[in-house]
N, C-alpha and C positions, 0 to 999 in steps of 0.2 A: 676604488673598484666597487661596483654594485653587485648585489647577490640575487640569485633566483630564490624567491621565498615562497614556499607552499607549506601550510600548516593545517592539520586536521583536528576536528573536534567531533565527538559522537554525542547523539542526542536521543533521549527517550521520547515517547509520545507526549508526555506532559510538558516537554520543553518546546514543542513545535509552535505553539501559539506565540510565545515570546520571540522565538527566532524569526517567525514570519513577520511580526510587527516591526522588528528592528530592520530586517533586510529591505522590506517594502516601505519603510518610513511611515508606518501607520500610527505611531505614537504621537501624541500632541506635544509632550515635553521630553527632552533628553538630558540625561545627566552629563553626557559627553559634550563639553564646551567647544570641542573642535568641530562639531557638526554645524555647518552654516546652512540653515534651512533655505536661504535665498538661492543657494547653489544646488539644491536637491533636484531641480529640473534638469540638471546636467547628468544626473544618474540615468543609467539605461540598462536594459535587459538584453543579454545575449540569448537567453531563453526565459520567456515570461511565464510565470505561474498564474493562471487565471482564477485560481481559487486558493483556499488556505492550504498549507502544507499537509495538515491532517487529512483534509478531504482528498487532496491529490494522491496521497499515499493509499487511501482506501480505494480510489478508482484504479490505481495501478495494480493493487492486489486482486481486484475482481477481474479486470480485463486480461491479466496475464497469469491468473491462477497461481499466484506466488505462494510457495510453501514456507514453512517455518513458524513455530509457535511463538506468539507475541504476548508477553505478559508485561506488567508494569515496569519491571526492571530491564526490559529488553531495549537495546540500542537499535533503533529502526531507521535512523537517518544520520548521514555524515555531512560535515560541511568543511570544504577546503576554503581557506582564506589565502588568496594568491596575490602577491605584490612584489615590490622591490623597494628601494629607497626613493625619496622625493627627487634627488638629483638625477637619477636614471630616467624618470619620466619627463623631467624638464629637458634633458638632453635629447631624447629621441622624438619628442613632439607628440602632438595629439593623434595623428593617424597611426603612427607606429605603436603608440600606447594601446589603441584599439586592437591592432593586430596582435600585440602581446597577449592581451586577455582572450582574444579569439583562439590563439594558438594554445593557450592554457586550457580552454574549454575543449578543444579537439583532443588534447592529451588525456583529459579525464574520461571522455567518452570512450576512448579506445583502451585505457589502462585496465588491465586484468579482464579485458573483454567485457567491460561493463555494459556498454550500449547506451546511446544517447537518450533512449526513451526513459531510462531510470534516473536521469537528471531532472529534478523537480524544478529547479530555478538556478539561474546564473545572473547575478545582479552586480553591476559595476557601480561603485560609489565614488563620485567625484566631488562630494560636498564636505570632504574632510581634508586634512593636511596632505595626505598621501593617497593617490588612487589605489583601489584594491578591489578584488573580485570576491564576492561571496557565492560559492558554488555549492548548492545543496543537492545531495543525491541519496538514493536508496542503495545500501550495500548488498547487491544481488550477486549470488554466485550461480554458475551454471554447473549442475552436478547430476547425479542419477539417484533414483530411489532404490529400495531393496530389491525390486524386480528388474533393475537395470534400465528403467525408463528414464529418459532425459527430463529433468525438472529445473525450474528456477526457484531459488530459495533466498529469503531475506536472512542473512547470517553475517552480522557485523564481525563477530569473532573469527569466522573463517575467512572473511574478506581480508582481515588484517592478521592472518595466520603467520606465526613466526615472530621471534623477538626482534628480528631486523627488518620487519615489514616497512616501518617508517623510513628507515635508512634507504631501503630499495626505492621507496617513493621519491625521496629527495634526489637520489642518483638518476632515476629515470626521467624525472621532470627537468632537472638541470641539462641532461643530455638532449632532451627533446627541444627545449627552447634554444639551446646553442645551435643545434642542427638547423633550426629555422631562422638563424641569422641574428640572434640577440647576444650582444657582447656582455655576458654576465659571468659571475664566478660562483663556484660551489663552495659553501662554507665547510669548515672542518667537520668530518663525519662523526667524530667522537665528542667534540665540545663545540659549543656555540661561541668560540673565541672571537670570531669575526663579527658576530651579531649578539651583543650583550642582551640578556633576557629582558631587561627593562626597556631597551631600545625596540626589541621585537614586540613587546606588549604595547608600546606607544604606536608603532606602525600599524598593528592589527587591531588596536582599540580593545585589547583583551579585557581590561578591567571594566570598561564602560559597557561592553556587550554583556559581560557576566552580570553586571548590575541590572541591566534592562531585562535580561532573561529571568531574573529572580524577583523583580519588584514591579508590580503592576501599578501604573500611574492612575490614581483615582482623581477624577476631575469633579469640582463642586458643581451642584445643580444650579442652573441659572434661574433665580427666583422669578424672573419675568415670565418664564415658561412653566411655572409650577402648576397652574390651573390646567394647561393643556396636557401636561404629563399625567396629572391625576385622572383626567378624562380618558386619555388613551389607556391608562392602567385599568380603569373600570371596564372599558370595552374589551380589553384583553382577558380580564377575569370572566366576563360574561361569555366570551367566545370559548374560553377554556372549559367552562361548565357545560356548554353545548357539546363540545367535543367529548367530554367525559360521558355524557348521555349516549351519544352515538357509539362511543367505544364499548359501553356496557351492552348495547344492543348487538354490536358486532360480536362480542364474546359469546352472547346467547346463541346467535345464529351459527357461529363456528362450532359451539358445543353440539348443537343439533345436527349439523353436517357431519361432525366426527362420529356421532352416535349412529346416524344413518349409514355412514361408510362402514362402521363396524358391523352393523346388522347385515349389510350387503355382503361383506366378506364372509360372515357366518353362513348366509344362505348359499353363497357360491361353494363354500366348503361342504355343506350338506348335500348340495347338488352333485358335487364330484363324488361323494361317498355313494349316493344312490346310483350314479352311472356305473361305478365299479361293481356294486352289488348286482345291478341289472345284467351287466356283462357276465358275471359269474353264473347267474341263474340261467341265462341263455346257453352258456357253454355246458352247464350241467344237463339241461334238457336235451341238447343235441347229443350228448354222450349217452343219455338214457335211451333215445331213439336208436342209436347204434347198437346198444346192448340188446334191445328187444328184437331188432332185425336179425342179429346173429343167433339169438337163442331160439326164436320161433320161426325164422325164415319168412317173416311177414313183410310184404312190400312196404318200403319206407313211406312213399307218397300216400298210400292207402291208410297207413297207420296215423300219419300226421293229420289227414283229413278227418278221421274218426275222432281224434283228440280235439281238434278245433271245433267240430260240431258239438261235442260233449260240453266244451267250455262255453260256447254260445248258449246252449240249452240251459246250462247251470246259471248263467248270468241273467237269463230271462226269468 
């Protein structure tokens, strides 16, 4: 009997470059000898990431105002590896295999109300012994801030809240794929007695993926192109120096603008103070006219006219 397999791994920002290279087959050499690069053309995307995972994450944060403090140790991305055994895929055939992975994709998009937009990439690998899906997503929760406003927040620990959260994932995934017509079995919830850990590692390429995520493959420079590389390097140095000059000018201009803005704010502040003082003086004069009127019974209009004439005469 074959089993519905879904396994999760959490990644920090520093891991995203290696994860992207592995899933999108951007590396030149692979330690995993099961990878047949001639079959890599058979790999396909259910959801294509048109940039790096790091850049895609940054865009999602900006477009959706995602909350959550992210530091170096924060898990910002999760990856599901979804598969079964080789016999299962051989039995159901090519089209049903595609439907199995599409069903798994739909499950993840709806699980915990995640939303399809927070899936960065969904890549099916057919260039290894067993077909499997690498589904990379941002663990976003839908919650409220202190004021009760609805917000969306990157929070891996809250997405996987509860000691039985992975068991719930296994249960829900198994139920979902069975309801969609796939004849699979759920493994033991307490122990992986049906799927030995070494077998699971082999199916999901655990050791090879871990190696590729932690080891950058450095390729030797082609000596035939050394002259061209040196020339391009010199051009880059010159261009960088030009940018530094422009940047220095920009900083000077920015400092001047900031200084002018500060002076403008000071003038506006002084202007507001003068307006208030002017209002107080006008109010004081009006009250003075009222007092004179009541004390001497002098007509207000006549009194104001006399005062104005006196002021004009004094100004001359």
